[in-house]
C-alpha positions, 0 to 999 in steps of 0.5 A: 456331147461330153459335159464335165461332171462338174458342169452337171453339178453346177448346172443343178445349182444354176437351175435352183438358184434362178428357177422362177426368179428371173422376172420382169422386176429384174434389172441389168447392167450391161457389161459387154454388149447391149448398152455397152456395144462390143465394138467399143470394148474389144480393144480392152480384150486380148487373146490368151491361148495355149501358145503361151505354153508352146501349144497351137490353139487360137482364139478371136473376138470379132464384132459382127457388122451392123449389130451390137454382137460378137463372134468368139471363134478359133481353133482348139488344138489338143495334139501339140500339148498331149491332150491339153489345150485352151483358147481364150479372150480376156479383159486387159487394163486396170478396170474394176467392176463393182458388182456387189449389189448384183446377184450374178451374171447373164451370158446371152448366146445367140448362136451355139456349136454344141460345145462347152465354154467356160466364163472366168472372173478374177478379183485379183491381178498381181501387180508384178509380171512374169519375165515374159511380160505375162501376168502372174497366176492368181485365183480364177472363179470359173463356170462351164456352160454348154451351148446348143448345136445350131448353125444359125442364130437362135430366135430368142437366144440362150440366156446362161444365168449364173449366180455368184455361188455357182462359180468355182475357185481354181488356181492354175487349173485345179480347184482351190477349196480354201479360196477366200470368198469372191469379192464382187465389189472388185472384179478385175477380169473377165475371160471366155475360154474354150478348153479341151477337158483333156481331149474331150473337145477340140477342133474349130469352135464358133459362138455368137454372144449378144451380151454379158451383163450383171443381174439384180433380182428381188429373190435371194439366190438359193445356195447349192 
């Protein structure tokens, strides 16, 4: 299974930051799922796939009947764009999440497929639109995580714990080392993405999520 080198580096930061700190004293704010059921928030999510660039990938968010969970699935095509490709779901609208009193995010994965996914947050969304109606490019804050290969839901799930300092700033797919610090008081977008890492992964993808939440802990985050 391919894991980008940047993912391995950030996984080290993740383990360092949260090892031993996720205790019963933590408190969570469910952003999607949990006490904020996906079925009530999916109208505020939309697909942003590489079709906007002439590609053929597709993604879907589908609530799972009689549960509070959601399936993120679809097809990643790497042939149309010559090795590149992405399929993602992103929030829409004018919501602003103030998460400044939290230390990071938890993505609760119930079923994996052995592939690498990316969670993205944004603290700025330009007011003006492109000629085709899409949002203008802005800085994205990204974190890659691998899901386990499993054909059924995990008994206890996989809690991907991501401190804010593990997110990497990018602009149009390239790392932006001079980006201003992430404004956690003004989070305006959340996205989940499956991408090719230049033909390192493609084809069908399918994971089940219980929730995405913000977490507050009593132990300070250890910087990488």
